[in-house]
C-alpha positions in Angstrom: 68.8 109.5 101.6 72.5 109.1 101.6 74.7 112.4 102.6 76.4 112.5 98.9 72.7 112.7 97.9 71.7 115.6 100.4 75.1 117.3 99.4 74.0 117.0 95.6 70.7 118.5 96.4 72.2 121.3 98.6 74.5 122.2 96.2 76.5 123.9 99.2 79.2 126.5 99.3 81.3 124.4 101.7 81.4 121.2 103.4 83.3 120.3 106.5 83.1 118.0 109.2 82.7 113.9 109.4 80.4 112.8 107.0 78.1 110.1 108.4 77.3 106.8 106.6 73.7 107.2 107.5 71.4 110.4 108.0 68.4 110.8 110.0 65.0 112.9 109.5 65.1 116.4 108.5 63.7 118.9 110.9 64.0 122.7 111.3 62.9 122.6 114.6 65.8 121.8 117.3 63.1 120.5 119.9 62.3 117.8 117.4 66.0 116.7 116.8 66.7 113.0 117.5 69.6 111.0 116.9 71.3 111.3 113.7 68.6 114.0 112.4 69.4 116.5 109.6 68.8 120.2 111.2 68.5 123.1 108.9 68.7 126.5 110.4 66.0 128.7 108.6 65.7 132.5 109.6 62.2 133.2 110.4 60.2 136.4 111.0 60.7 136.2 114.5 63.1 133.6 115.5 66.5 132.8 113.6 67.1 128.8 113.2 71.0 129.7 113.7 70.7 130.7 117.3 69.7 126.8 118.1 72.3 125.0 116.0 74.5 124.1 119.4 70.8 122.7 120.8 70.2 120.6 117.9 73.8 119.1 118.1 73.2 118.5 121.8 69.9 116.5 120.9 71.7 114.2 118.4 71.9 116.2 115.2 74.8 114.9 113.0 74.3 117.0 109.9 73.8 120.7 110.1 72.5 123.0 107.3 73.2 126.5 107.8 74.1 130.0 105.7 76.9 131.2 108.5 80.0 129.7 108.7 79.9 127.2 111.4 82.6 125.1 112.9 81.6 122.4 115.8 83.9 121.4 118.3 82.5 117.8 117.9 84.2 115.6 115.1 81.3 113.5 114.3 79.1 116.5 112.9 79.0 117.5 109.1 78.1 121.1 108.2 76.9 122.1 104.9 77.2 125.6 104.2 74.4 127.1 101.7 73.4 130.4 100.2 69.6 130.2 101.3 68.2 127.7 103.8 64.6 128.8 103.2 64.7 128.3 99.7 66.0 124.8 100.3 63.7 123.2 103.1 60.8 123.0 100.7 62.6 120.7 98.2 64.6 119.2 101.0 61.6 117.9 102.8 59.8 116.7 99.9 63.2 114.6 98.7 63.4 113.1 102.5 59.8 111.7 101.8 60.3 110.6 98.3 58.6 113.4 96.6 54.9 112.7 97.3 53.9 115.7 95.8 54.5 114.3 92.3 52.2 111.4 93.2 49.3 113.7 93.7 47.2 116.3 91.5 47.6 119.3 93.6 45.1 122.2 93.8 46.3 125.5 95.5 43.5 127.8 96.7 44.6 131.3 97.7 42.9 134.7 98.3 41.7 137.0 101.4 38.1 135.8 101.8 36.7 132.1 100.8 39.7 129.8 100.3 38.4 127.8 103.4 35.0 127.4 101.7 36.3 126.8 98.1 38.7 124.2 99.2 35.9 122.5 101.6 33.7 122.6 98.2 36.1 121.1 96.1 36.9 118.3 98.5 33.4 117.3 99.3 32.5 117.6 95.8 35.6 115.3 94.7 34.4 112.8 97.1 30.9 112.8 95.9 32.4 111.9 92.6 34.4 109.0 93.6 37.9 110.8 94.0 40.4 109.7 96.6 41.0 113.3 97.6 42.6 114.8 100.7 42.5 118.2 102.1 44.7 120.7 103.8 43.3 123.7 105.3 42.4 126.4 108.2 39.7 124.3 109.7 41.0 121.0 109.4 43.0 118.8 107.3 42.0 115.5 105.9 43.9 112.5 105.0 41.2 110.9 103.0 38.6 110.7 105.7 40.7 111.1 108.5 40.4 114.4 110.3 43.4 115.9 111.7 43.8 119.2 113.8 45.1 122.2 111.4 47.2 124.9 113.5 48.1 126.8 110.3 46.3 127.7 106.8 49.5 126.2 105.3 51.9 124.0 107.4 55.8 124.0 107.3 57.5 122.3 104.6 58.5 119.2 106.9 55.1 119.0 108.2 53.6 119.4 104.8 55.8 116.6 102.9 55.2 114.3 105.7 51.4 114.8 105.2 51.5 114.2 101.6 53.2 111.0 102.1 50.7 109.7 104.3 48.0 110.7 101.9 49.9 108.8 99.0 49.9 105.8 101.4 46.7 106.0 102.3 45.7 106.1 98.5 45.1 109.7 97.8 45.3 110.5 94.2 44.4 114.5 94.7 45.1 117.2 97.2 43.2 120.4 97.5 45.0 123.0 99.8 44.8 126.5 101.2 47.7 128.5 100.4 48.5 131.5 102.7 50.4 134.6 101.7 52.5 133.7 104.7 53.2 130.5 103.2 54.0 131.8 99.6 56.3 134.4 101.3 58.2 132.4 103.4 58.4 129.6 100.5 56.7 126.9 102.5 55.3 125.1 99.3 58.9 125.1 97.8 59.2 121.9 95.9 55.4 121.7 95.3 54.2 121.6 91.7 50.4 123.0 91.4 48.4 121.3 89.0 45.8 124.2 89.4 46.1 127.2 91.2 43.0 129.5 92.2 42.4 133.0 93.2 39.4 134.0 95.1 39.7 137.7 95.9 41.9 140.3 97.6 41.2 143.0 100.5 42.7 144.3 103.6 44.3 141.9 105.6 47.7 140.8 107.1 49.0 144.3 106.9 50.8 143.7 110.1 53.0 141.3 108.3 52.9 142.7 104.8 54.3 146.1 104.4 51.5 147.2 102.2 48.1 145.9 99.9 50.6 145.6 97.0 53.2 143.5 99.0 50.1 141.4 100.2 49.2 140.8 96.4 52.5 140.3 95.3 52.9 137.4 98.2 49.6 136.0 96.8 50.9 136.2 92.9 53.9 134.2 93.8 51.4 131.1 93.5 50.6 131.8 89.9 54.2 132.8 88.7 55.5 129.7 89.8 52.9 127.6 87.8 54.3 125.5 84.7 52.7 125.6 81.3 51.0 122.4 82.0 48.8 123.9 84.9 45.8 125.9 84.9 45.0 129.1 86.8 41.4 130.0 87.6 41.0 133.6 89.1 38.2 135.5 89.9 37.9 138.1 87.2 35.4 140.5 89.0 38.2 141.1 91.4 40.9 144.0 90.5 43.7 141.9 91.7 42.6 138.8 88.9 44.3 140.1 86.0 47.2 140.9 88.2 47.8 137.4 89.3 48.0 136.2 85.7 50.2 139.1 84.9 53.6 136.9 84.6 51.8 133.4 84.6 52.8 130.9 82.3 49.8 128.5 82.6 46.5 128.0 80.9 44.6 131.0 82.2 40.6 130.9 83.1 38.9 134.1 84.3 35.6 133.7 85.7 32.7 136.7 86.4 29.3 137.5 87.0 27.1 139.2 84.7 28.0 143.1 84.3 30.0 145.2 82.3 33.1 143.4 82.3 31.7 139.7 82.2 32.2 139.8 78.5 35.9 139.7 79.1 35.8 136.7 80.9 36.6 133.1 79.5 33.7 131.7 81.9 30.5 133.8 82.5 28.2 133.2 85.5 24.8 134.7 86.4 23.3 134.6 90.0 19.8 133.8 89.5 18.5 133.6 93.2 19.7 134.1 96.6 17.6 133.3 99.3 18.0 132.3 103.1 17.4 128.5 101.8 20.4 128.7 99.5 21.5 130.2 95.7 21.3 129.3 92.3 23.5 130.2 89.4 24.2 129.6 85.9 27.8 128.6 84.3 27.5 128.7 80.6 24.4 126.4 79.9 24.6 124.9 83.3 22.3 125.3 86.4 23.8 124.9 89.8 22.0 124.9 93.3 23.6 125.4 96.5 22.6 125.4 99.9 25.0 128.2 100.6 23.7 131.7 100.9 24.9 135.1 99.8 26.6 136.8 96.5 29.8 136.1 97.8 29.2 132.1 98.0 28.3 132.3 94.3 31.7 133.1 93.7 32.8 130.4 95.7 30.7 128.0 94.1 31.4 129.0 90.9 35.0 128.8 91.4 34.4 125.1 92.7 32.7 124.4 89.6 35.5 125.3 87.5 38.2 123.8 89.2 36.2 120.4 89.3 35.7 121.2 85.5 39.3 121.7 84.9 39.9 118.4 86.4 38.0 116.9 83.6 34.8 115.9 85.5 31.4 116.2 83.4 29.4 119.7 84.1 26.2 118.0 85.0 28.2 115.4 87.5 29.8 118.4 89.0 26.6 120.4 89.3 24.6 117.6 91.1 27.5 116.7 93.5 27.9 120.6 94.4 24.1 120.7 95.2 24.5 118.2 98.1 27.4 119.5 99.8 27.7 122.4 102.3 30.7 124.7 103.2 32.9 124.8 105.6 32.2 124.9 109.3 32.2 128.2 110.9 31.3 130.0 107.6 27.5 131.3 107.8 27.0 128.4 110.2 23.8 128.4 111.8 23.3 127.4 115.7 20.2 125.8 116.9 19.3 124.8 120.4 19.7 121.2 121.5 15.9 121.3 122.8 12.8 122.3 121.2 12.5 126.5 121.4 9.7 127.8 119.9 10.2 131.2 118.2 14.0 131.5 118.9 16.2 134.0 116.9 18.4 133.0 113.9 22.0 132.7 115.2 24.6 132.3 112.6 28.8 132.0 113.6 31.1 133.4 110.7 35.0 133.4 110.8 34.4 136.9 109.3 37.4 138.7 110.6 38.4 141.4 107.6 36.4 144.4 106.6 35.6 143.1 103.1 34.4 139.6 104.9 32.3 141.4 107.2 30.7 143.5 104.9 30.1 140.5 102.3 28.2 138.4 105.4 26.1 141.6 106.9 24.9 142.7 103.1 23.7 139.1 102.7 21.9 139.2 105.9 20.7 142.8 105.2 19.4 141.7 101.8 17.8 138.7 103.1 16.2 140.0 106.2 12.5 140.6 106.3 10.3 143.4 107.6 10.7 143.9 111.3 13.6 141.8 111.6 17.0 143.3 113.1 20.6 142.1 112.5 22.3 142.2 116.0 26.3 141.8 115.4 28.9 140.6 117.9 32.3 140.9 117.0 35.9 141.6 117.9 39.4 141.9 116.7 42.4 139.9 117.3 45.6 141.0 119.1 49.1 141.2 117.7 47.3 141.8 114.1 47.1 144.1 111.8 45.6 147.4 113.7 44.5 149.3 110.6 41.6 147.3 110.0 39.9 147.6 113.5 38.2 150.9 112.9 37.5 150.0 109.2 35.6 146.9 110.6 33.7 149.2 113.2 32.8 151.5 110.0 31.3 148.4 108.0 29.5 147.2 111.3 27.9 150.5 111.7 26.6 150.6 108.2 25.1 147.3 108.0 24.0 146.2 111.6 21.2 147.4 113.7 22.6 146.4 117.1 26.4 146.0 118.0 28.4 144.5 120.5 31.8 145.0 120.5 33.8 142.0 122.3 37.2 140.2 122.8 38.3 138.1 120.0 41.6 136.4 120.3 43.6 139.1 122.4 46.7 137.0 122.5 49.5 139.1 124.2 47.5 142.9 124.0 45.0 144.2 126.2 41.4 143.7 125.2 40.4 146.9 126.2 43.3 148.6 124.1 42.0 146.5 121.1 38.1 147.9 121.6 39.6 151.3 122.1 41.2 150.9 118.3 37.9 149.7 117.0 35.5 152.1 118.5 37.5 154.8 116.6 35.5 153.7 113.4 32.4 154.6 114.9 30.6 157.9 114.4 28.8 157.7 117.5 29.2 156.2 121.0 25.4 155.1 121.0 26.0 152.9 117.8 27.6 150.2 119.8 27.8 148.4 123.4 30.8 147.2 124.8 31.0 143.9 126.6 34.8 142.7 126.5 33.7 139.1 128.1 32.9 137.2 125.0 30.6 134.7 126.6 28.8 137.2 128.3 28.6 139.2 125.1 26.9 136.4 123.5 24.5 135.8 126.0 23.5 139.2 126.1 22.9 139.3 122.6 20.5 136.4 122.7 18.7 137.5 125.6 17.9 140.7 124.1 16.9 139.5 120.6 13.4 139.3 119.6 12.2 135.9 118.1 12.5 137.2 114.7 16.0 138.7 114.9 19.3 137.6 113.3 22.3 137.3 115.5 25.8 137.2 113.7 28.7 136.4 116.1 31.8 137.1 113.5 35.6 136.9 113.8 36.3 133.1 115.1 33.9 130.8 113.3 35.0 127.3 113.5 37.7 127.8 116.1 37.2 126.1 119.4 39.5 128.2 121.4 40.4 131.7 122.7 43.9 132.8 122.6 45.0 134.9 125.7 48.6 135.3 126.3 50.3 132.0 126.3 47.2 130.1 126.7 44.8 128.8 124.1 41.5 128.4 126.2 38.5 126.2 125.4 35.9 128.3 123.5 33.3 127.6 120.8 31.2 130.5 119.6 28.9 127.9 118.6 28.7 126.1 121.9 28.3 129.1 123.9 25.5 130.5 121.7 23.7 127.3 121.9 23.9 127.1 125.4 22.3 130.8 125.6 19.6 129.5 122.9 18.8 126.5 125.0 17.9 129.0 127.7 16.0 131.4 125.3 12.1 131.7 126.1 9.5 133.3 123.7 9.7 136.4 125.9 13.2 137.1 124.5 14.8 136.1 127.9 17.7 134.1 128.8 17.3 132.4 132.4 
């Protein structure tokens, strides 16, 4: 890209300083600046990029894009003053990478719960159907079959564009990606035309960031407001916010729902046929779909995944057959098995449920599936520096649906774990309803050691995560590995040695 092309895209209010003959890569992080870089100063929720302009110049930036009037003392720096850098960074990032989004069929999935499962199911199903597909999500991102670490549900625009370019160069024709409310609010997906947008559900979450549930819903809605008439919106019509997502949407609209009073209003009607510990079976129109996933909430995830693949043009029976062979995402109702033969060990499940609604879904599923004399022992905590309002609500859900409860530390970040737990236990009606063990490893070991051989242990909140965030550190910690270690020491007397 030339400086003239950059100016044409930015449409700046003012340009001053030396215009370089060549320009380097775009970045919004001054630490990544190299000689010749273009640095765009974006106002973040916690840090203002304008504070780092001088640092970017000292590192070699030769073009600065900013909102404030800035005059550099150096005569080899060009400054573009624009009205809003945040709205520019997405389209600019795509342009710098040669607009890779235009070469991909892009499916965006948003909602409070189920994004990761739906994204994973669609990715795996399309692979089964022979599609050259990539994925961006919370658990991981895949450039075709190459797995890379994912640090954010939706990356910043510069990283996102670079990943898309790699996908195109690797031969990808499709991309399925999670789209968070933060990303939509912060315009991280600017410059991307979605072919399909999908909505799972909406419930209490992220109110530490959004001022209210209405603001949270409005942020999600931006994905659908930005769709073209050639795109398709697929929403869970049984969720109260489903119609709201479509209210200003110009795309083709598909609402789906399960048998019930409102199902007649749906374009696609579904029915849950069976729900057991071995999986679920559902009907969509006249197609029967079997899935190894369990729970009514997963019936919605499977149905949404099926409809997305149908919209892409694949045959119903081929989609159903492929879906029957794929599992959900890591850390979502994932069973932990001992590595050695342990007769009659308890059933241990790890799930990412970290909202009241998600926890209720998982516990309700286990409550419906458990057999006589089985108990559900829940181990869970709440994250620090996040929405405090959901802490007591999660305790209320736990007390209603679990037989035994251990409250522990999650990712405390910069908060005192004991203080987080103090917020949580306000939701219990009795101090006898729960036990507090702050150390998460000790809590998991205790749950396994006290469980009967028929019991179900649910370790909730962290799911796929392989770390625990404490202050500035990400310490290695995997609920699945800790639980497996405890199970390996389990005996039929219900003791961990």
